[in-house]
Structure formats: structure tokens, C-alpha cells
C-alpha positions as a printed NumPy array, in Angstrom:
array([[116.644, 117.288,  82.752],
       [117.344, 114.085,  81.09 ],
       [120.54 , 114.385,  82.884],
       [121.207, 117.124,  85.642],
       [124.123, 119.656,  84.637],
       [126.93 , 118.314,  86.843],
       [126.523, 114.979,  85.969],
       [129.863, 113.971,  83.898],
       [128.436, 110.935,  82.124],
       [128.875, 110.885,  78.858],
       [126.53 , 109.475,  75.915],
       [127.725, 105.709,  74.943],
       [127.424, 104.346,  72.074],
       [124.745, 101.863,  70.779],
       [126.637,  98.452,  71.268],
       [124.637,  96.871,  68.513],
       [125.961,  96.094,  65.136],
       [124.23 ,  98.985,  62.921],
       [122.011,  96.602,  60.734],
       [120.603,  95.033,  63.936],
       [117.31 ,  96.162,  65.593],
       [116.986,  97.079,  68.721],
       [114.164,  95.45 ,  70.615],
       [112.752,  96.271,  73.63 ],
       [115.687,  97.776,  75.186],
       [115.732, 101.318,  75.579],
       [114.695, 104.41 ,  76.929],
       [112.806, 107.237,  75.852],
       [112.311, 110.982,  77.791],
       [110.043, 113.172,  77.246],
       [111.12 , 116.869,  77.516],
       [108.213, 118.914,  77.636],
       [106.61 , 122.055,  79.514],
       [105.288, 121.774,  83.464],
       [101.01 , 122.02 ,  83.539],
       [100.968, 121.335,  79.83 ],
       [ 99.099, 117.852,  80.193],
       [102.094, 115.541,  78.773],
       [101.176, 113.362,  81.777],
       [ 98.579, 111.631,  80.36 ],
       [100.393, 111.194,  77.205],
       [102.978, 109.524,  79.084],
       [101.068, 107.271,  81.231],
       [ 98.934, 106.085,  77.675],
       [102.337, 105.447,  76.06 ],
       [103.61 , 103.537,  79.534],
       [100.468, 101.152,  79.902],
       [100.237, 100.763,  76.064],
       [103.831,  99.152,  76.176],
       [103.315,  97.554,  79.023],
       [100.256,  95.871,  77.975],
       [102.222,  94.324,  75.134],
       [103.764,  92.35 ,  77.384],
       [106.894,  94.125,  77.338],
       [108.418,  94.82 ,  81.064],
       [108.217,  98.775,  81.534],
       [108.662, 101.464,  84.298],
       [108.022, 105.5  ,  84.429],
       [110.147, 108.161,  86.234],
       [108.503, 111.725,  86.303],
       [111.354, 114.688,  86.858],
       [109.08 , 117.506,  87.658],
       [110.198, 120.981,  89.244],
       [108.344, 121.802,  92.435],
       [105.502, 124.596,  90.247],
       [101.823, 124.399,  88.815],
       [103.414, 124.999,  85.289],
       [105.552, 126.691,  83.252],
       [109.08 , 125.016,  84.07 ],
       [111.211, 122.111,  81.96 ],
       [109.632, 118.76 ,  82.972],
       [111.488, 115.257,  82.115],
       [109.187, 111.844,  81.964],
       [111.456, 108.261,  81.085],
       [110.189, 105.292,  80.092],
       [112.298, 102.241,  80.228],
       [111.77 ,  99.602,  78.267],
       [113.595,  96.613,  79.142],
       [112.676,  92.985,  77.806],
       [114.968,  91.815,  80.686],
       [112.777,  93.348,  83.314],
       [114.558,  96.041,  84.274],
       [113.397,  99.104,  86.131],
       [115.833, 100.942,  87.915],
       [117.01 , 104.048,  86.137],
       [119.098, 104.149,  83.29 ],
       [121.716, 106.566,  82.299],
       [121.077, 106.638,  78.692],
       [118.758, 108.322,  76.888],
       [118.436, 106.334,  73.149],
       [114.954, 108.366,  72.   ],
       [113.904, 111.575,  72.805],
       [110.941, 113.572,  72.369],
       [111.805, 117.465,  72.687],
       [108.637, 119.702,  73.307],
       [110.353, 122.033,  75.119],
       [112.221, 124.64 ,  73.08 ],
       [114.212, 125.63 ,  76.643],
       [116.183, 122.555,  77.329],
       [116.232, 121.37 ,  73.286],
       [119.736, 122.023,  73.128],
       [121.149, 119.977,  76.21 ],
       [118.393, 117.386,  75.908],
       [119.632, 117.14 ,  72.285],
       [123.261, 116.84 ,  73.504],
       [122.061, 113.76 ,  76.125],
       [120.859, 111.137,  73.114],
       [123.322, 108.849,  72.67 ],
       [124.784, 108.211,  69.339],
       [122.674, 106.519,  66.978],
       [119.657, 107.935,  69.2  ],
       [116.028, 109.278,  68.029],
       [114.684, 112.602,  68.423],
       [111.098, 113.457,  67.947],
       [110.397, 116.743,  67.754],
       [107.871, 119.799,  66.569],
       [108.853, 121.293,  63.447],
       [109.553, 124.446,  64.558],
       [111.62 , 123.717,  67.523],
       [115.416, 125.041,  66.513],
       [118.399, 123.194,  67.869],
       [121.705, 125.566,  68.3  ],
       [124.224, 121.997,  67.552],
       [122.225, 119.964,  64.939],
       [124.235, 116.262,  65.232],
       [124.772, 114.243,  62.571],
       [124.55 , 110.774,  64.805],
       [120.878, 111.053,  65.177],
       [118.335, 110.585,  63.31 ],
       [115.644, 113.648,  63.288],
       [111.626, 113.409,  62.879],
       [109.86 , 116.858,  62.674],
       [106.374, 116.786,  63.04 ],
       [103.834, 119.315,  62.208],
       [102.467, 119.674,  65.714],
       [100.323, 122.944,  65.226],
       [ 98.834, 121.502,  61.98 ],
       [ 97.622, 118.314,  63.282],
       [ 96.208, 119.759,  66.712],
       [ 94.548, 122.533,  63.984],
       [ 93.239, 119.509,  62.137],
       [ 91.617, 118.251,  64.876],
       [ 88.985, 120.649,  65.22 ],
       [ 89.812, 120.954,  68.929],
       [ 88.831, 123.779,  71.154],
       [ 91.484, 126.441,  71.143],
       [ 92.485, 126.732,  74.745],
       [ 92.709, 123.087,  74.742],
       [ 95.63 , 123.134,  72.172],
       [ 98.564, 123.164,  74.316],
       [ 97.34 , 119.908,  76.166],
       [ 96.371, 117.576,  73.105],
       [ 99.243, 118.696,  71.292],
       [101.161, 116.162,  73.436],
       [ 99.299, 113.377,  71.692],
       [100.964, 114.059,  68.389],
       [104.21 , 112.602,  69.775],
       [102.428, 109.597,  71.006],
       [100.885, 108.611,  67.387],
       [104.824, 109.584,  66.257],
       [105.899, 106.746,  68.68 ],
       [103.738, 104.603,  67.737],
       [104.505, 105.082,  64.322],
       [107.821, 104.448,  64.615],
       [108.194, 101.715,  67.543],
       [105.034,  99.441,  66.341],
       [103.529, 100.394,  69.582],
       [ 99.916,  98.579,  68.922],
       [ 97.284, 101.586,  67.945],
       [ 94.445,  99.432,  69.834],
       [ 96.204,  99.412,  73.212],
       [ 97.228, 102.986,  72.888],
       [ 92.807, 103.422,  72.847],
       [ 92.674, 101.191,  75.731],
       [ 94.64 , 103.724,  77.713],
       [ 92.511, 106.127,  76.818],
       [ 89.403, 104.644,  77.343],
       [ 91.044, 103.574,  80.911],
       [ 92.658, 107.076,  81.792],
       [ 89.746, 109.335,  80.792],
       [ 87.021, 106.573,  82.162],
       [ 85.371, 105.371,  79.627],
       [ 84.147, 108.89 ,  78.611],
       [ 83.635, 108.859,  74.868],
       [ 84.301, 112.975,  74.085],
       [ 88.026, 113.293,  75.056],
       [ 89.033, 109.537,  74.161],
       [ 87.67 , 110.37 ,  70.858],
       [ 89.532, 113.86 ,  70.701],
       [ 92.65 , 112.389,  71.481],
       [ 92.948, 109.247,  69.819],
       [ 92.197, 111.261,  66.746],
       [ 94.965, 113.053,  67.098],
       [ 97.166, 110.072,  67.657],
       [ 95.524, 108.22 ,  64.572],
       [ 96.398, 111.323,  62.666],
       [ 99.812, 111.76 ,  63.759],
       [100.631, 108.322,  62.952],
       [ 99.248, 107.904,  59.611],
       [101.301, 111.157,  58.904],
       [104.791, 110.095,  60.301],
       [103.697, 107.078,  57.809],
       [103.394, 108.747,  54.705],
       [106.048, 111.577,  55.001],
       [108.769, 110.623,  56.925],
       [110.596, 107.556,  56.362],
       [111.94 , 105.337,  59.694],
       [115.71 , 105.881,  59.932],
       [116.137, 104.759,  63.146],
       [116.558, 101.046,  64.925],
       [114.22 , 100.297,  67.579],
       [111.631,  98.923,  67.952],
       [108.592,  97.525,  70.589],
       [107.817,  94.201,  70.212],
       [104.896,  91.885,  72.003],
       [106.137,  89.694,  74.657],
       [104.084,  87.451,  77.732],
       [106.517,  88.83 ,  80.613],
       [103.703,  91.289,  82.067],
       [100.998,  89.222,  82.071],
       [ 99.025,  89.143,  85.532],
       [101.264,  92.017,  86.64 ],
       [ 99.788,  95.887,  87.419],
       [101.17 ,  99.17 ,  87.147],
       [100.711, 100.975,  90.582],
       [102.489, 103.894,  92.438],
       [104.099, 103.491,  96.232],
       [101.638, 106.192,  97.79 ],
       [ 98.903, 103.922,  96.78 ],
       [100.404, 100.835,  97.803],
       [100.592, 102.016, 100.888],
       [ 97.071, 103.876, 101.015],
       [ 95.763, 100.478, 100.58 ],
       [ 98.089,  98.247, 103.279],
       [ 97.146, 101.185, 105.592],
       [ 93.655, 100.485, 105.32 ],
       [ 94.016,  96.827, 105.113],
       [ 95.667,  96.797, 108.359],
       [ 92.63 ,  98.577, 110.337],
       [ 93.285, 102.556, 110.163],
       [ 91.323, 104.494, 111.795],
       [ 92.803, 107.872, 112.309],
       [ 95.018, 109.61 , 110.017],
       [ 95.752, 113.303, 110.302],
       [ 97.906, 114.765, 107.964],
       [ 98.793, 118.15 , 106.502],
       [ 99.729, 118.161, 102.923],
       [103.453, 118.105, 101.13 ],
       [105.263, 116.814,  98.651],
       [106.006, 114.589,  97.771],
       [103.087, 112.249, 100.425],
       [100.498, 114.196,  99.417],
       [ 98.98 , 111.299,  96.799],
       [ 99.119, 108.913,  99.765],
       [ 96.353, 110.96 , 101.863],
       [ 94.953, 111.123,  98.483],
       [ 94.828, 107.756,  97.667],
       [ 93.614, 106.791, 100.871],
       [ 90.984, 109.331, 100.841],
       [ 89.493, 107.822,  97.441],
       [ 89.349, 104.077,  99.155],
       [ 88.442, 104.904, 102.653],
       [ 85.039, 104.949, 101.295],
       [ 84.563, 102.264,  99.423],
       [ 87.05 , 100.012, 101.759],
       [ 85.891, 100.858, 104.769],
       [ 82.672, 101.609, 105.058],
       [ 79.508, 100.339, 107.251],
       [ 77.097,  99.195, 104.342],
       [ 74.342,  98.369, 107.413],
       [ 74.653, 101.819, 108.888],
       [ 76.01 , 103.172, 106.102],
       [ 78.837, 105.587, 108.235],
       [ 82.124, 105.171, 107.986],
       [ 84.624, 103.938, 110.174],
       [ 87.82 , 106.327, 110.127],
       [ 88.675, 109.71 , 110.152],
       [ 90.771, 110.891, 107.49 ],
       [ 92.183, 115.121, 109.397],
       [ 93.95 , 117.491, 107.411],
       [ 95.495, 119.694, 109.895],
       [ 96.947, 123.135, 110.271],
       [100.658, 121.703, 110.349],
       [102.431, 119.028, 111.064],
       [102.857, 119.5  , 114.744],
       [ 99.303, 119.408, 114.727],
       [ 98.818, 116.319, 112.722],
       [101.496, 114.402, 114.554],
       [ 99.309, 115.451, 117.953],
       [ 96.039, 114.638, 116.635],
       [ 97.925, 110.735, 115.927],
       [ 99.667, 110.134, 119.329],
       [ 96.106, 110.785, 121.176],
       [ 94.583, 108.557, 118.774],
       [ 96.733, 105.966, 119.177],
       [ 96.925, 106.386, 123.65 ],
       [ 92.735, 106.009, 122.741],
       [ 93.571, 102.419, 121.213],
       [ 93.124, 103.902, 117.388],
       [ 95.665, 102.822, 114.406],
       [ 96.406, 106.607, 113.755],
       [ 99.074, 107.123, 111.418],
       [100.462, 110.277, 109.294],
       [102.179, 111.097, 105.968],
       [105.123, 113.382, 105.627],
       [108.377, 114.204, 104.146],
       [111.28 , 115.304, 105.974],
       [110.36 , 118.952, 106.601],
       [107.613, 118.13 , 108.339],
       [109.197, 114.968, 110.522],
       [111.116, 117.956, 111.739],
       [108.693, 119.616, 113.155],
       [106.869, 116.359, 114.759],
       [109.739, 115.765, 116.533],
       [108.682, 117.089, 120.361],
       [105.381, 114.507, 119.881],
       [107.305, 111.756, 118.6  ],
       [109.66 , 111.686, 121.039],
       [106.465, 111.768, 123.254],
       [105.345, 108.873, 122.124],
       [108.48 , 107.047, 122.136],
       [108.879, 107.4  , 126.217],
       [105.023, 106.997, 126.979],
       [104.819, 104.482, 125.017],
       [102.386, 105.322, 122.503],
       [101.972, 103.022, 119.254],
       [101.111, 105.664, 115.912],
       [102.841, 105.189, 112.426],
       [104.743, 107.504, 110.47 ],
       [104.96 , 107.531, 106.335],
       [108.039, 109.4  , 106.214],
       [108.122, 109.947, 101.893],
       [111.532, 111.384, 101.706],
       [112.751, 114.156,  99.2  ],
       [116.2  , 116.124,  98.727],
       [116.989, 118.384, 101.905],
       [118.534, 120.095, 104.036],
       [115.487, 122.541, 104.124],
       [113.221, 122.709, 101.514],
       [115.739, 121.231,  99.565],
       [114.455, 120.313,  96.342],
       [110.819, 119.276,  97.244],
       [110.068, 117.207,  93.915],
       [113.383, 114.946,  94.14 ],
       [113.822, 112.028,  95.474],
       [116.388, 111.109,  98.454],
       [117.157, 108.614, 101.209],
       [118.406, 111.64 , 103.629],
       [115.871, 110.975, 106.439],
       [117.57 , 107.354, 107.765],
       [119.821, 108.942, 110.659],
       [117.269, 111.473, 111.606],
       [114.282, 110.007, 111.682],
       [116.112, 106.833, 113.74 ],
       [117.24 , 108.642, 116.085],
       [114.258, 111.437, 116.147],
       [113.362, 112.649, 119.829],
       [115.79 , 113.984, 122.564],
       [117.793, 111.842, 124.672],
       [118.647, 107.914, 124.027],
       [116.142, 107.581, 121.948],
       [115.57 , 105.01 , 118.564],
       [113.194, 103.847, 116.704],
       [111.61 , 101.084, 114.558],
       [111.859, 102.102, 110.834],
       [110.487, 100.129, 107.869],
       [112.758, 100.398, 104.321],
       [110.19 ,  99.308, 101.632],
       [111.867,  98.209,  98.456],
       [108.477,  96.832,  96.332],
       [104.874,  97.895,  96.044],
       [104.343,  94.588,  97.508],
       [106.295,  95.947, 100.222],
       [104.933,  99.125, 100.185],
       [101.624,  97.471, 100.627],
       [102.099,  95.375, 103.838],
       [104.386,  97.617, 105.342],
       [101.444,  99.657, 105.591],
       [ 99.545,  96.825, 107.874],
       [102.832,  95.325, 108.801],
       [103.698,  98.819, 110.84 ],
       [100.389,  99.367, 113.047],
       [101.133,  95.298, 114.158],
       [104.219,  96.438, 115.139],
       [103.606,  99.485, 116.574],
       [100.964,  97.607, 119.158],
       [103.264,  95.21 , 119.79 ],
       [106.038,  97.233, 120.559],
       [103.951, 100.041, 121.921],
       [105.956, 102.432, 120.197],
       [106.073, 104.78 , 116.764],
       [106.861, 102.513, 113.984],
       [108.5  , 105.005, 111.328],
       [108.05 , 103.646, 107.149],
       [110.56 , 105.507, 104.625],
       [109.407, 105.714, 101.577],
       [111.081, 107.927,  98.889],
       [109.487, 110.157,  95.674],
       [110.724, 107.892,  93.638],
       [109.111, 104.642,  95.218],
       [106.014, 106.829,  96.306],
       [104.789, 108.333,  93.437],
       [106.236, 106.755,  90.127],
       [104.584, 104.159,  88.649],
       [106.029, 100.74 ,  88.768],
       [105.227,  96.667,  87.587],
       [103.795,  94.522,  90.496],
       [102.55 ,  91.411,  91.635],
       [ 98.676,  91.843,  92.854],
       [ 98.51 ,  92.841,  96.033],
       [ 97.517,  89.719,  98.903],
       [ 94.817,  90.103, 101.5  ],
       [ 96.532,  90.056, 104.533],
       [ 95.828,  86.083, 105.937],
       [ 96.214,  87.091, 109.548],
       [ 94.088,  88.756, 112.24 ],
       [ 95.577,  92.019, 113.709],
       [ 97.831,  92.325, 116.351],
       [ 96.997,  94.637, 118.929],
       [ 99.327,  93.512, 121.338],
       [ 99.551,  93.426, 124.766],
       [ 96.222,  95.527, 125.459],
       [ 94.593,  93.885, 128.869],
       [ 90.839,  93.945, 129.325],
       [ 89.224,  94.244, 132.214],
       [ 88.676,  90.503, 133.578],
       [ 92.527,  90.118, 132.05 ],
       [ 93.943,  93.049, 134.384],
       [ 92.373,  91.188, 137.278],
       [ 95.084,  88.377, 136.634],
       [ 97.97 ,  90.927, 137.865],
       [ 97.929,  90.843, 141.185],
       [100.554,  93.645, 140.96 ],
       [100.04 ,  95.598, 137.994],
       [102.108,  98.863, 136.367],
       [101.759, 100.333, 133.375],
       [105.76 , 100.137, 132.662],
       [106.423,  97.341, 133.809],
       [108.138,  94.868, 132.148],
       [106.701,  91.295, 133.615],
       [107.494,  89.122, 130.504],
       [111.589,  90.127, 130.281],
       [110.865,  91.199, 127.084],
       [110.969,  94.932, 127.66 ],
       [107.137,  95.382, 126.018],
       [105.279,  96.339, 129.089],
       [101.253,  95.285, 129.327],
       [ 98.522,  98.336, 128.385],
       [ 95.089,  99.447, 129.344],
       [ 93.097, 101.781, 126.785],
       [ 90.451, 104.187, 127.762],
       [ 86.884, 103.212, 129.128],
       [ 88.602,  99.915, 130.499],
       [ 85.917,  99.962, 133.563],
       [ 88.95 ,  98.443, 135.872],
       [ 89.132, 100.893, 138.263],
       [ 92.705,  99.511, 138.484],
       [ 93.245, 100.378, 134.462],
       [ 93.955, 103.833, 134.831],
       [ 97.122, 105.428, 134.37 ],
       [ 98.836, 108.829, 133.518],
       [100.897, 108.61 , 130.41 ],
       [103.296, 110.984, 130.449],
       [106.625, 111.961, 129.054],
       [108.83 , 113.287, 132.067],
       [110.568, 110.325, 134.71 ],
       [108.731, 107.632, 135.958],
       [108.433, 104.678, 137.363],
       [107.222, 101.45 , 136.233],
       [103.986, 102.261, 138.188],
       [103.623, 105.846, 135.56 ],
       [104.179, 107.587, 138.974],
       [106.15 , 110.709, 138.712],
       [109.608, 110.028, 139.83 ],
       [113.28 , 111.73 , 139.659],
       [114.882, 108.702, 141.374],
       [117.905, 107.656, 139.701],
       [117.395, 104.143, 140.093],
       [114.04 , 105.076, 138.737],
       [115.094, 106.656, 135.421],
       [118.173, 104.088, 134.749],
       [115.621, 100.778, 135.279],
       [112.882, 102.397, 132.924],
       [116.259, 103.386, 129.55 ],
       [117.595,  99.74 , 130.217],
       [113.773,  98.188, 130.119],
       [113.508, 100.665, 126.769],
       [116.564,  99.376, 125.397],
       [115.367,  95.345, 125.739],
       [112.407,  96.253, 124.162],
       [114.551,  97.651, 120.711],
       [116.658,  94.32 , 120.804],
       [112.924,  92.23 , 121.4  ],
       [112.301,  94.676, 117.987],
       [115.459,  92.622, 116.069],
       [113.11 ,  89.613, 116.075],
       [110.308,  91.541, 114.824],
       [111.03 ,  93.323, 112.131],
       [111.216,  92.048, 108.915],
       [114.526,  90.533, 108.412],
       [117.208,  91.474, 105.379],
       [116.683,  89.612, 101.452],
       [119.625,  87.732, 100.811],
       [120.508,  86.673,  97.664],
       [124.319,  84.776,  98.058],
       [126.277,  83.903,  95.359],
       [128.905,  80.799,  95.62 ],
       [131.509,  82.691,  94.136],
       [130.95 ,  85.722,  95.536],
       [133.884,  87.841,  95.837],
       [132.134,  91.128,  97.015],
       [129.039,  91.961,  98.991],
       [126.801,  94.934,  98.447],
       [124.134,  95.749, 101.106],
       [120.748,  98.738, 100.231],
       [117.526,  99.211, 101.581],
       [114.489, 101.109,  99.733],
       [114.179, 102.494,  96.141],
       [118.106, 101.257,  95.577],
       [117.109,  97.798,  95.233],
       [116.076,  97.776,  91.36 ],
       [119.4  ,  99.737,  90.912],
       [121.55 ,  97.035,  93.217],
       [119.837,  94.002,  91.269],
       [120.814,  94.951,  88.065],
       [124.041,  95.692,  88.911],
       [124.929,  92.153,  90.014],
       [124.448,  91.066,  86.727],
       [125.896,  93.536,  84.942],
       [129.209,  93.323,  87.124],
       [128.889,  89.518,  87.085],
       [129.824,  90.418,  83.545],
       [132.399,  92.078,  83.895],
       [134.449,  89.225,  86.423],
       [132.913,  90.913,  89.832],
       [130.472,  88.562,  91.595],
       [128.361,  89.889,  94.477],
       [126.322,  88.841,  97.259],
       [123.542,  90.726,  98.277],
       [121.629,  91.703, 100.999],
       [118.75 ,  94.122, 101.28 ],
       [117.669,  95.75 , 104.702],
       [114.491,  96.329, 105.068],
       [114.393,  97.796, 109.203],
       [115.999,  98.856, 111.795],
       [117.276,  98.187, 114.139],
       [119.427,  95.837, 112.393],
       [119.889,  92.464, 113.487],
       [122.045,  89.227, 113.242],
       [121.187,  88.438, 109.486],
       [123.36 ,  91.531, 108.617],
       [125.904,  90.705, 111.039],
       [126.461,  87.188, 109.615],
       [126.918,  88.868, 106.092],
       [129.034,  91.193, 106.989],
       [131.139,  88.199, 108.118],
       [131.379,  86.482, 105.008],
       [133.281,  88.891, 102.714],
       [136.527,  91.45 , 102.878],
       [134.706,  94.137, 101.327],
       [130.979,  95.124, 101.542],
       [129.502,  98.062,  99.623],
       [126.559, 100.272, 101.176],
       [124.52 , 101.926,  97.855],
       [122.403, 104.266,  99.426],
       [121.13 , 107.864,  97.993],
       [122.49 , 110.45 , 100.523],
       [124.928, 112.531, 101.049],
       [127.441, 110.614, 104.166],
       [126.797, 107.355, 103.866],
       [123.858, 107.324, 106.814],
       [123.209, 103.38 , 106.628],
       [126.655, 102.728, 106.39 ],
       [127.637, 104.373, 109.586],
       [124.507, 102.561, 110.974],
       [126.089,  99.699, 109.451],
       [129.508, 100.258, 111.256],
       [127.892, 101.034, 115.095],
       [125.737,  97.857, 114.24 ],
       [129.29 ,  95.547, 113.579],
       [132.346,  97.482, 114.83 ],
       [134.463,  94.508, 114.649],
       [133.46 ,  94.379, 111.09 ],
       [133.448,  98.286, 110.069],
       [136.85 ,  98.574, 108.632],
       [134.785,  96.046, 105.601],
       [132.039,  98.624, 104.94 ],
       [132.806, 100.702, 101.919],
       [130.238, 103.509, 101.193],
       [128.342, 103.707,  97.625],
       [126.44 , 107.134,  97.993],
       [125.373, 110.16 ,  95.825],
       [122.957, 112.341,  96.227],
       [121.806, 114.487,  92.974],
       [117.87 , 113.967,  93.446],
       [117.881, 110.987,  90.616],
       [117.297, 107.848,  91.279],
       [119.984, 105.398,  91.532],
       [121.177, 103.611,  88.263],
       [122.916, 100.536,  88.185],
       [125.993, 102.42 ,  86.782],
       [126.464, 103.917,  88.799],
       [126.822, 101.665,  91.058],
       [128.635,  99.389,  88.543],
       [131.646, 102.204,  88.027],
       [131.738, 102.687,  91.144],
       [132.549,  99.364,  92.713],
       [134.991,  98.344,  89.641],
       [136.72 , 101.588,  90.24 ],
       [137.497, 100.06 ,  93.872],
       [137.838,  96.849,  93.141],
       [140.345,  98.004,  90.295],
       [141.757, 101.048,  90.517],
       [143.688, 103.117,  88.222],
       [147.432, 103.056,  89.385]])
């Protein structure tokens, strides 16, 4: 829905004079039926506006069935470049009778409602501009086959909005040509309906609203891409050779993208063979087993999953941690507990991922906050996994992974792959007393050999049971303690290798804000909104676990630090308090867990109420 049923936020009135146009600053919500083909219409609208040089972002709120249930797609148009979810809806496309009344109630006063003329509203509003469209007639007149009419009907609202908002029809056509890969018949059919709807609106519906799209130059050189596709690109650039996976929303499209891109990017033209293996397994347990085995053998191996799949991988990941086998796991987070809401976003796996396994286990985790970072962490994760000889988890989420975002184009990595401390047969000869789990350099990271090394001394048994420095089974207390102490040293070494936080200091800041991942756009927008209300904040975005000194220094500067996240328990806030207990009392968790992406308004309202409580 436009807003969840339990959301208490009321529509906010438009804050401009009634005569002033509202240009490039509003949200469009298309309320349709899942499986009706509305994604094509919505993506065409979004791309056309983007190609007019206007910053946009798109968020798809869809049910976890194939078709029939309500779905909502939000296009935020922002002249200022904001891309977070906006809590208000200014323009509604009401194409679903089942949700029409609730959708209409969510419109701001002065908003717009575009709808088929056969949809009825129980409580029509006098403060909204209505544009009823003869959808059935326009579709029938197009001559499209009866079986396709429900799918092409959404092009009626594309044409209506193009006319009402002054969206460039040439860009609409170009977006259709891109979507249908230049196939003349579907392009002609869909564009014909768009043109017919636009002409009908021009002839029959006088414009009574103030909203308009006007050309800008703020998207020049940018691309539109989703995080899962960016991650697939990055993994391929990072030398991925084995990917084992089991389908699960919202990570499936990551491997789908990899399956599409790999034959193009990773084929050997001389031998006409591929240089990778992508394997769909019977379950997540098998996927984890393949990835750990491939990582032990020297492959750059990965899997992609979500919370329920991560739970099934626990034992293999724990083995990889203790046997010190490199591998990469992308966790595209969704709502839990249990099966939860498969098509809603969350940051609820932070603690379970960090401590994933048994006993004293703590993993290296990356938190991408943009499309660039989804791409870069796609290859960096492999470098860290091999350098540290450990599983590396990348925690994205549905909002980052499945929605389209504006981004700078990706840059090809400018450094060689980091394989870490891998010994060749000749290099092994330099070590008179080599042990697979021996800390020679004092950083907790041992040297390893790969299967196939011809040096007889290279062999060892990778085991998940107790072992000494030479990989020999041991239950001796001193061997066990020595091994755990070394793993702790290695984790502390990881603090120096993982991406450092991004800090935006404000000279006159009175508070600090900490966030990570997909909440970043909302927090950056909230900082601007807070300044307008007399509260100046410095902002630190965490990009990895384990946490390190940059965060500690940040906490030392402010008496109140708000940690913003999308989960019920403030999971990152807990880790921040554990990291710097001397500053634990300064931490103020700000968290929400309703399945929707973070909004700037929620952050602002939470901080304002805490800074200026009502007495």
C-alpha cells in the first residue's frame, strides 16, 4: 500500500501558494494489481523522467505471490536529488478497485488522482484533482488481442501522466524501445495506447492541478541500476569462479543477473569455454557446502541468499570460520522472523550474521550503501575473504537490491586480485617450520597452501574440530586457547582492512547520527531537514564490521549520537555500545521495522521529539 495500515502519519498539505506550480518535487504512486504488467509502465515513466535530466528513484512494493494481490510502485521526482522514500503521495494512479479508497485517503490535499472511469470511491474528496480515464475504450480501440488488454491497459496512465505532467513523449517512446529491445510490434502497440491516452486527456480533461515535470541537467552521465545487478557485475570483476545458490526473494535476481552477464564477461574467446560455474542446488545447505569446498580448493566462491537461507547455512559457515576457508555470502535482507514478509525490506540480520555459527564466532561484514558500493564490494569481498582466510558476508537488503537507483557508472578495478598468503611449492621451501594455522607475522593470519601444490609439506587436514598450529587434531587446552587468541588477533587485523566509515562533519553540529546500508539516502536528506529546523548533525555511515577507531572518535565528539536502522531491536546500536562501552550512554537508537524503506521524515520526527521533548 502507499502506507502500511498501522501507519499513523497523516497526509501533509502542500506547502506552496495555490497559484504556484510544483515542478519536479513530488511522488507518483501507481496502485495496480500484481501480475498485470504494470512494471513495464512504471519503469517507462521513471526512465523517461530520468532521461529528461530530472533526478528520480523508484520503489516497488509488491506481494509475495505471482499475481492477483495489490502492488504499489512509487516514483519520487526530486529536483534536489533526494532518493529516499517520501512519506507523502502527491499523485495517485488508482488502478486497483480493492485498494482505491485507502489509496485515495493517503493523498495530500491538493493532490492528483488518475483512475479508470469505472472505479468508484466510497468517500470522494473535494480537495483532490480527479482525472477519470476511459481505459476500456482506449484499449479496445487499440485493436490489441483480448488476452493482452489487461497488460496494455497500464499504458493508458502512462499517456495520461505524460500529458498532465508534460513528460517528453519522445523519451516515453525511447524507454519503450529500450524495454522491448527495439522490437517494432510491441513498441508500436504500447506507444499507440500512450499517444491515444495523451490525446484523449488533452481534448477532454482540463488540467486542474499544479504538478509538472520540467527538463533539467542533473542526470547527465548517470545510469539507472538495481543493487543486485551491480553486485553481480562486481563479483564477476572480482574473479568469481563458483557460485552455488538456491532461489529466495530478494536475492534471486542477483544470481539471475550473474547468469546473464557471465557468458558475456567471463567467456574464453580462444577456447569458446567459460571460466565459471553457476550451480542451482537443492537447498541453501548444499549451496553453502559447495561454496566452502570450492573456497578451500582455491576458487573464488560465493552464494546469494536472504535471512531464512542464511539460517540454514550456519553450520557450514561456522566450519569455514574455524577451518579458515575464504568464501563470500551476499545476504539481501528481508523482513523476518521466520518466513516473515519475503517482499519487504529490513536490516534485521545484522546480529545473526555477525555472530553466525557456534561458540565465539564473529565475521567480517560489508554494508553497501549505494550502487557503486554494491559493485565495489562485489569484488572487495573476495579480496578480504582471501586475505583474511575467512567467510565475508555482504549485507544488502531488498530496497538496495531490487529497486532502481541513479548511479555514477562503474569503474573497472584498478588493482590486481588479492589472493592473500598463498604459498607456492617454492615459497613453502623458505619456511623451515610451516604450520597451516601458525601465526608467523603476528597479524593472526596464517599462510595456506592450495590442493595440487606438489610440495609434500603442503598437505594438511582442514578440520572444524580442535587442532593445533600444524592442523593436527588436539584437545589440549593450551592449543585451543592459542588458536582462539590467534583468531581474535585476525579479527582485530580485519578492523584495519575493511572499508572505513564515511564521515560528514558539520562544524556547528550538536548531535551525531550513525547509519548504514540503505538508510543512507534518508539520513542525508534528514540532515538537511534538521538544519532547516535549527538542529545541525554530523553523520557517520558504517560500511563494515568489525567496527574500528573512526567510530570511537566520532562518538567522543557528541553527547548524543542517534543510530538509525531498519530493525526492531536496534541491532547496530547494540554493537556500537559493545564496541565503545565508555560512550554507551550516549547512544540513542532510532529504529523502525514495518517493511518499508527508511524515510527522512521518520528520522527527523524521531530526533526532533528526542531533542525537544513535549513536557
